[in-house]
C-alpha positions in Angstrom: 60.4 219.8 112.9 59.9 220.9 116.4 62.9 222.1 118.4 64.3 220.0 121.2 66.5 220.8 124.3 68.6 218.6 126.6 66.7 218.0 129.8 70.0 218.0 131.7 71.8 221.1 130.5 69.3 222.9 128.2 71.5 222.6 125.1 69.6 222.7 121.8 69.2 219.2 120.3 68.3 217.9 116.9 66.0 215.1 116.1 68.7 212.5 115.4 71.0 213.3 118.4 72.0 210.3 120.4 74.2 212.2 122.8 74.2 215.9 124.0 77.2 217.6 122.5 77.3 219.9 125.5 77.1 217.7 128.6 77.6 214.3 127.0 74.3 212.8 128.2 73.1 209.8 126.2 69.7 210.4 124.6 66.7 208.6 123.2 63.5 209.7 121.5 60.3 209.0 123.4 57.6 208.7 120.8 54.7 208.9 123.3 56.1 212.1 124.7 57.3 213.5 121.3 60.5 214.4 123.2 64.2 213.6 123.3 64.9 212.3 126.8 68.1 211.4 128.8 68.9 207.7 129.1 71.3 206.0 131.5 74.6 204.2 130.6 72.6 201.1 129.7 70.3 203.1 127.4 67.4 202.9 129.8 64.7 205.6 130.4 62.0 205.6 133.1 59.0 207.7 132.2 56.5 209.5 134.6 54.4 206.3 134.9 57.5 204.3 136.0 57.6 202.4 132.8 61.0 201.3 131.5 62.1 202.1 127.9 65.3 201.2 126.1 67.2 202.7 123.2 66.4 200.8 120.0 68.8 197.9 119.2 69.3 199.5 115.7 71.2 202.5 116.9 74.4 201.2 115.3 72.7 199.9 112.2 70.5 202.9 111.2 71.1 205.6 113.8 67.8 205.0 115.4 67.5 206.6 118.9 63.8 205.8 119.4 62.9 204.0 122.6 61.7 200.4 122.6 59.7 198.5 125.3 62.4 196.0 126.2 66.2 195.9 126.4 67.6 194.6 123.1 64.3 195.1 121.2 63.7 197.4 118.3 61.3 200.3 118.4 57.9 200.7 116.9 59.4 202.9 114.1 61.8 200.2 113.1 59.0 197.6 113.2 57.5 199.4 110.2 60.5 198.3 108.0 59.7 194.9 106.5 62.8 194.5 104.3 66.3 195.9 104.4 69.6 195.2 102.7 71.4 192.1 103.8 74.5 192.4 106.0 76.9 191.7 103.1 75.6 194.7 101.1 77.9 197.4 102.3 76.6 200.0 99.9 72.9 199.2 100.6 73.5 199.4 104.4 75.1 202.8 104.1 72.2 204.0 102.1 69.8 202.4 104.5 70.9 204.8 107.2 69.6 207.8 105.2 66.4 206.1 104.3 65.6 205.2 107.9 66.3 208.8 109.0 63.8 210.1 106.5 61.2 207.4 107.5 61.5 208.5 111.2 61.0 212.1 110.2 57.9 211.1 108.3 56.4 209.1 111.2 57.2 211.9 113.7 55.3 214.3 111.4 52.3 211.9 110.9 52.1 211.4 114.6 51.9 215.1 115.2 49.2 215.7 112.6 47.0 212.9 114.0 47.3 210.4 111.1 47.2 206.8 112.3 50.5 204.9 111.9 49.6 201.2 112.2 52.2 198.6 111.2 51.4 195.4 109.4 52.5 193.5 112.5 49.4 195.0 114.2 47.2 194.8 111.1 48.3 192.5 108.3 45.6 193.8 106.0 45.4 197.5 106.4 48.7 198.2 108.2 51.7 200.0 106.8 55.2 198.5 106.0 58.3 199.7 104.2 60.5 197.7 101.9 63.8 199.6 101.8 65.6 197.9 99.0 69.1 198.1 97.6 69.4 198.5 93.8 73.1 197.4 93.9 72.2 194.0 92.4 68.6 194.5 91.1 66.3 197.2 89.8 64.0 198.7 92.4 60.8 200.6 91.6 59.6 203.1 94.1 55.9 202.7 94.8 53.0 201.6 97.0 50.8 198.6 96.9 48.4 197.3 99.6 50.1 199.2 102.4 53.7 198.4 101.4 55.8 201.3 100.4 58.9 200.4 98.4 61.9 202.8 98.4 65.1 202.5 96.3 67.9 203.1 98.7 70.0 204.5 95.8 67.9 207.7 96.1 70.0 208.5 99.2 73.0 209.2 96.9 72.9 212.9 95.8 74.5 212.3 92.4 72.1 209.5 91.5 69.1 211.6 92.7 70.2 214.7 90.8 70.8 212.7 87.6 67.2 211.4 87.7 65.8 214.8 88.7 67.4 216.4 85.7 66.4 213.4 83.4 62.8 213.6 84.5 62.8 217.4 84.5 61.7 217.6 88.2 62.2 220.7 90.3 62.6 218.8 93.5 63.7 215.3 94.5 64.7 214.1 98.0 64.5 210.9 100.0 62.1 212.5 102.4 60.0 213.7 99.5 59.7 210.1 98.3 58.5 208.9 101.7 56.0 211.7 101.9 54.6 211.1 98.3 54.3 207.3 98.7 52.7 207.7 102.2 50.0 209.8 100.3 49.1 206.7 98.3 48.7 204.7 101.5 46.6 207.3 103.3 44.3 207.8 100.3 43.8 204.1 100.3 42.9 204.1 104.0 41.1 207.4 104.6 39.4 208.4 101.3 36.4 206.1 101.7 32.6 206.4 101.9 31.3 210.0 101.4 34.8 211.3 100.9 35.2 209.5 97.5 32.9 211.8 95.6 34.6 214.9 96.9 38.0 213.5 96.1 36.8 212.8 92.5 35.6 216.4 92.1 39.1 217.6 93.1 41.5 215.0 91.7 39.5 213.2 89.0 38.2 209.6 88.6 40.7 207.3 90.3 39.2 204.3 88.5 40.8 205.4 85.2 43.5 203.0 83.9 46.7 203.8 85.7 48.9 202.0 83.1 47.3 203.9 80.2 47.8 207.2 82.1 51.5 206.3 82.9 52.2 205.5 79.2 50.5 208.7 78.1 52.4 210.8 80.6 55.8 209.6 79.5 55.0 209.8 75.8 53.2 213.1 75.8 54.1 214.9 79.0 51.7 217.1 81.0 48.8 218.8 79.2 49.1 222.4 78.1 48.1 224.8 80.9 48.5 222.3 83.6 50.1 224.9 85.9 46.7 226.4 86.6 45.3 223.2 88.3 48.2 221.1 89.5 51.1 221.4 92.0 53.5 219.6 89.7 53.7 218.1 86.2 53.8 214.6 87.7 50.5 215.3 89.4 48.8 215.5 86.0 49.5 211.9 85.3 46.6 210.3 87.2 44.3 211.2 90.1 46.3 208.9 92.4 49.4 210.9 91.6 47.6 214.2 92.0 46.5 213.2 95.5 49.9 211.9 96.5 51.7 215.0 95.2 49.2 217.2 97.1 49.6 215.1 100.2 53.4 215.5 100.0 53.2 219.2 99.6 50.8 219.4 102.6 53.5 217.7 104.7 56.3 219.8 103.2 54.5 223.0 104.1 53.3 221.9 107.6 56.8 220.7 108.6 58.7 223.7 107.3 56.2 226.1 109.0 56.6 224.2 112.3 60.4 224.4 112.0 60.3 228.1 111.2 58.0 228.6 114.3 60.2 226.5 116.6 63.3 228.6 115.7 61.5 232.0 116.0 61.1 232.9 112.3 57.3 232.9 112.8 55.1 233.3 115.9 52.8 230.5 117.0 49.7 232.7 116.3 50.9 233.3 112.7 51.4 229.6 112.1 48.1 228.4 113.7 45.8 231.4 113.5 43.8 230.3 110.4 41.1 227.7 110.4 41.6 226.6 106.8 44.9 225.3 105.6 44.6 227.2 102.4 44.7 230.4 104.5 47.9 229.3 106.1 49.3 228.6 102.6 48.5 232.0 101.2 49.0 234.1 104.4 52.0 232.4 105.9 53.6 229.9 103.5 53.6 232.3 100.5 55.8 235.0 102.2 57.9 232.5 104.1 58.7 230.4 101.0 59.7 233.6 99.0 62.0 234.6 101.8 63.5 231.1 102.1 64.1 231.0 98.3 65.9 234.3 98.5 68.1 233.0 101.4 69.0 230.0 99.3 69.8 232.2 96.3 72.1 234.3 98.6 74.1 231.1 99.2 74.2 230.2 95.6 71.7 227.3 96.0 68.5 226.5 94.0 65.2 227.6 95.5 64.2 225.7 98.6 60.6 225.5 97.4 60.5 225.7 93.6 56.8 225.5 93.1 53.8 227.9 92.5 50.5 227.0 94.2 47.5 227.9 92.0 44.0 228.5 93.4 42.7 225.0 92.4 45.5 223.4 94.4 44.5 225.3 97.5 41.2 223.4 97.5 43.0 220.1 97.2 45.3 221.0 100.1 42.3 221.9 102.2 40.9 218.4 101.5 44.1 216.6 102.4 44.5 218.7 105.6 40.9 217.8 106.6 41.8 214.1 106.7 44.1 214.6 109.8 43.0 212.7 112.9 40.5 210.5 111.0 40.5 206.8 112.0 40.9 204.3 109.2 37.6 203.0 107.9 36.6 199.8 109.7 39.5 200.1 112.2 
């Protein structure tokens, strides 16, 4: 995450700030500028082209500070959410806040990396939408299908998430991680087409293999022996779709953490951007940084921040995923 500063007093701001804690200025996030900007008492911002913007109507519902094109409207980020808990579901609505926060973080990162974020309002066939569902009254399965990403809002609860993490023997499980992983399925669907399909198969395997058979085999037998030499996680071994999505998620994990470290002076800009291949960034920058961050976490008695080892074969996969940035959707 990039660093932000109040345009009125210079105070350091965080991505979700709706008001400057130093000078009290009301704030909004201008997506086109990738900046937090001051808004007036009515929540209005006028940009350099004299266009008026207004803080999203969902500020009170989900903490959204993004700017919309009209007073009382919702922003383009909120437009991506197709389904949310009903107003009578107090538990679901509380969890919805955390999910929307993670979704905004994802969209901000995708924007910065040049991945197209097109809603189903704009493109009903190939666009992206989120169903953020409450499992208070029904079972919810996290997944992606035809551009719709479904998230179980219960994953915002730390105890629920930790129980599943331990049950599934996962080293890492977060709400943002779910959004990143599932977005990988969407972008593979959209961007890995034409001449890219064969290269993807060389790296990840044949995606036409039965997913249901692979799912059953994975949960009955677990990952194959020696999987650590070729995959970023045990779950990535299940099916080529999951290998791609896991690799995609780690690409986003690494990019975002390096950007944050650079924004706060832990790395120089040249260190973070001086390599042409993403794999060189991983080995030259991320490797030492993640070791240091893990040591810092241990100093505070926490688990490792990044509990993964990246083998040589995964570096090639990460390079492939990184190369997709900025590509337009096929046929768009």
